[in-house]
Structure formats: C-alpha cells, structure tokens
C-alpha positions as CSV (number, residue, x, y, z in Angstrom):
1,M,52.7,104.0,62.1
2,K,53.1,106.5,59.5
3,I,56.6,107.8,57.5
4,I,56.7,111.4,58.6
5,T,58.8,114.3,56.7
6,T,59.9,117.6,57.3
7,P,59.6,119.7,58.6
8,D,58.7,117.4,61.6
9,E,60.5,118.2,64.3
10,R,61.7,114.3,65.1
11,L,63.6,114.4,61.7
12,R,66.1,116.9,63.7
13,E,66.6,115.4,66.6
14,K,69.5,112.7,67.4
15,S,68.2,109.1,68.3
16,E,68.9,106.8,71.7
17,K,70.9,103.9,71.7
18,V,69.4,100.1,71.7
19,R,69.8,99.0,74.4
20,D,68.1,96.5,74.0
21,I,66.5,94.0,70.6
22,D,64.0,92.4,72.2
23,D,60.4,92.6,71.2
24,E,59.4,96.3,70.8
25,I,62.4,97.3,69.1
26,R,61.4,94.0,65.9
27,E,57.9,95.1,66.2
28,I,59.5,98.5,65.1
29,I,62.0,96.9,62.7
30,S,58.3,94.9,61.6
31,N,56.9,98.7,60.9
32,M,59.7,100.3,59.4
33,R,59.3,97.0,56.5
34,E,56.1,97.8,56.3
35,L,55.9,101.6,55.2
36,S,58.7,101.5,53.2
37,L,57.2,98.9,51.0
38,D,53.7,100.5,51.7
39,W,55.4,104.0,50.3
40,E,57.5,101.7,47.5
41,K,53.4,101.4,46.0
42,E,52.4,104.3,46.0
43,H,55.8,105.4,44.1
44,P,55.6,103.8,40.0
45,Y,58.5,104.5,39.5
46,E,60.9,104.6,43.3
47,L,62.8,102.0,44.9
48,S,62.5,102.5,49.0
49,A,65.8,100.8,49.4
50,A,66.5,101.8,52.9
51,M,64.8,103.4,55.9
52,A,65.4,105.0,59.5
53,A,63.3,104.6,62.6
54,P,63.3,108.2,63.1
55,Q,61.0,108.6,59.4
56,M,58.4,106.6,61.4
57,G,59.1,109.8,64.4
58,V,61.0,107.2,66.6
59,N,64.1,108.1,68.2
60,K,65.8,104.7,67.8
61,R,69.5,104.0,66.0
62,I,67.7,101.5,63.8
63,I,68.1,102.0,60.4
64,I,66.9,99.1,56.7
65,I,69.0,98.3,54.2
66,R,67.4,96.8,51.2
67,D,69.0,93.4,50.5
68,D,68.5,93.8,46.6
69,M,68.6,97.6,45.2
70,E,68.7,97.0,42.0
71,D,65.4,94.2,41.5
72,K,62.1,96.0,43.1
73,K,60.1,92.4,43.3
74,N,62.9,91.5,46.3
75,A,61.0,93.2,49.9
76,S,63.9,91.6,51.6
77,F,65.7,94.3,54.1
78,T,68.1,94.3,57.1
79,A,67.9,95.3,60.5
80,L,71.1,97.4,61.7
81,I,70.9,98.3,64.5
82,N,73.0,101.3,66.2
83,P,75.0,101.7,62.9
84,E,78.1,103.1,63.9
85,V,80.0,105.1,60.6
86,I,84.1,103.7,61.2
87,R,85.6,106.0,58.4
88,A,84.4,107.2,55.4
89,E,87.1,107.3,52.8
90,G,87.9,107.4,48.9
91,K,86.6,109.9,46.5
92,I,83.3,112.6,47.4
93,K,81.4,111.7,44.7
94,S,78.2,114.0,43.8
95,D,75.2,111.9,42.8
96,F,70.9,111.8,43.6
97,E,69.5,110.8,46.5
98,G,65.5,110.6,47.3
99,C,64.3,110.4,51.1
100,L,60.7,109.3,52.7
101,S,60.3,112.0,54.7
102,V,61.8,114.7,51.6
103,P,58.6,114.2,49.2
104,S,59.1,115.0,45.6
105,I,62.4,116.9,46.5
106,Y,65.7,115.5,45.0
107,G,69.6,116.5,45.6
108,M,73.4,115.7,44.4
109,V,74.5,115.5,47.3
110,P,78.6,114.9,47.7
111,R,79.5,112.1,49.6
112,A,82.8,109.7,50.8
113,T,82.2,106.8,47.3
114,K,83.4,104.1,50.4
115,V,82.4,103.6,53.9
116,R,83.3,102.1,57.0
117,V,80.2,100.6,59.4
118,K,79.8,98.5,62.4
119,A,75.9,97.5,64.0
120,R,74.4,94.8,65.3
121,L,71.9,93.0,63.4
122,E,68.2,92.1,64.7
123,D,69.3,88.6,66.4
124,G,72.4,90.8,68.6
125,T,75.3,89.3,66.3
126,E,78.1,92.6,65.5
127,V,78.7,92.9,62.1
128,R,81.8,95.5,60.4
129,I,80.5,96.2,56.8
130,K,82.5,97.7,54.4
131,A,80.8,99.5,51.6
132,T,81.3,101.2,48.4
133,D,79.2,103.9,46.0
134,E,75.1,102.8,46.4
135,L,75.5,101.4,49.6
136,A,78.4,103.5,50.8
137,R,75.4,106.5,50.1
138,T,72.0,104.8,51.4
139,L,74.3,104.0,54.7
140,L,75.8,107.5,55.3
141,H,72.2,108.5,54.4
142,E,70.3,107.1,56.8
143,I,73.0,106.6,59.5
144,D,72.5,111.0,59.2
145,H,69.2,110.4,59.8
146,L,70.0,109.5,62.8
147,D,71.8,112.5,64.5
148,G,68.4,114.6,63.2
149,I,70.6,115.2,59.3
150,L,68.4,115.2,56.2
151,F,70.2,115.0,52.6
152,I,69.5,118.1,52.0
153,D,71.1,119.8,54.8
154,H,74.3,118.3,52.9
155,I,73.2,120.9,50.0
156,K,71.3,123.1,51.2
157,G,72.3,126.6,48.9
158,V,73.7,125.0,46.1
159,K,71.0,126.2,43.4
160,D,71.7,123.8,40.6
161,A,71.6,120.8,43.3
162,F,67.6,120.5,43.4
163,Y,65.6,118.0,41.4
164,E,62.1,116.5,41.3
165,M,60.2,113.8,39.4
166,N,58.5,114.5,36.9
167,E,54.8,112.4,35.9
168,K,57.2,110.2,33.5
169,G,59.4,109.3,36.4
170,D,62.4,111.7,35.2
171,L,63.6,113.5,37.6
172,I,64.2,117.7,36.1
173,P,66.7,120.9,37.7
174,V,64.3,123.2,40.1
175,D,65.0,126.4,40.6
176,Y,66.6,127.0,43.7
177,D,64.9,130.2,44.7
178,S,61.6,130.0,44.0
179,K,61.2,126.2,45.3
180,I,63.6,125.7,47.4
181,A,64.9,128.0,49.6
182,N,62.2,129.9,51.5
183,N,59.9,126.3,51.4
184,Q,58.8,126.4,55.4
185,K,58.0,122.6,54.4
186,L,60.8,121.3,53.9
187,W,63.0,123.3,56.1
188,G,61.2,124.4,59.2
189,D,61.6,126.9,61.8
190,E,65.7,127.5,62.2
C-alpha cells in the first residue's frame, strides 16, 4: 500500500459506508497508521496529523486522527469509522493546510472553527465529538476526503492562498498563475 497523490482520480470518488468493523477494516486502519508514520519520516518539518482511507486508494469512510498533534514522538492515532459532520459553526477562519496526497502544496483554507462529528470507534462504540480550532479543521479536512474533496478545492482561484515549503521548512507564497492554475498534476482532468 502507498499514499496516492493528485491527480489520481480515486481521490475524487465518494467513499462507501463501512457496514461491519471486521478484520479487513482493522487491517485498513493498521495500514493507514503505518503509511502516515512512514510519510512523516520522509518529511522532517511536518507532522502527519491525520489520514483518510481514500488516500491509499481505499474508498471506505474511515479516517485516523493523531491523538497528540503537538508531539511528533507520540505516534498513536484514533480511527473514526463513518464520521459525519452534524454541525459546523463558529467563525470562519483561514489557516494553513497541507495534505499527504497533495505533495509540496499548502494553502490558507477557510473553515469553521467549531464542529460536531459523530462516528464509530474501532471497537464499534458510537462517539460524538465536539471539536474546536485545529482539531475541527483536521476533522473537516479528512471528512472532505471521504466525499472526494481536497483542501485545494476550497481555495481554487484564490491567487494568494497557495504556498510551498522551502528547504528550511518555511512556507513561502507560490505564484498562482505559473505554478497552480493549470497544473494538471494538481487538478487532474476537470
């Protein structure tokens, strides 16, 4: 298994609901955790905060969220199965987002600062999550993946919203017209 990247059309498919949490689903979750951490090892300035199953070409409604997004040494993730946004509210705030499936591009993406999500845990327990700020943003980003939406879709055409990381780990603005607008590796065939 590997992380797929744009313009792979599987990233644009709507994912199927998980019916039974069986060995196949647990194996998918295990692979997601492993791939997230492998990716992180190759990206010293970045933290793999979360991942959705479609990012490895598996169109199932499963995401993983890192338990501690401040500590790169803490490699534990919580899996959320069939996550569903019940309500997104609060102020709309733009902040940086990146994605394992959109290499080298970052963006200032507007999102709600509060979200309520319901899902099932790996053991089948139903949970309801109230999240704010970074966790809310991460949940919304990953749940978007399950509907074939990438963070870049929220800022397409916004010329000053795209960035790339330099060799020091700093985010620097990207010229939209020359690097983003007609980049078929980013957008694919529309």
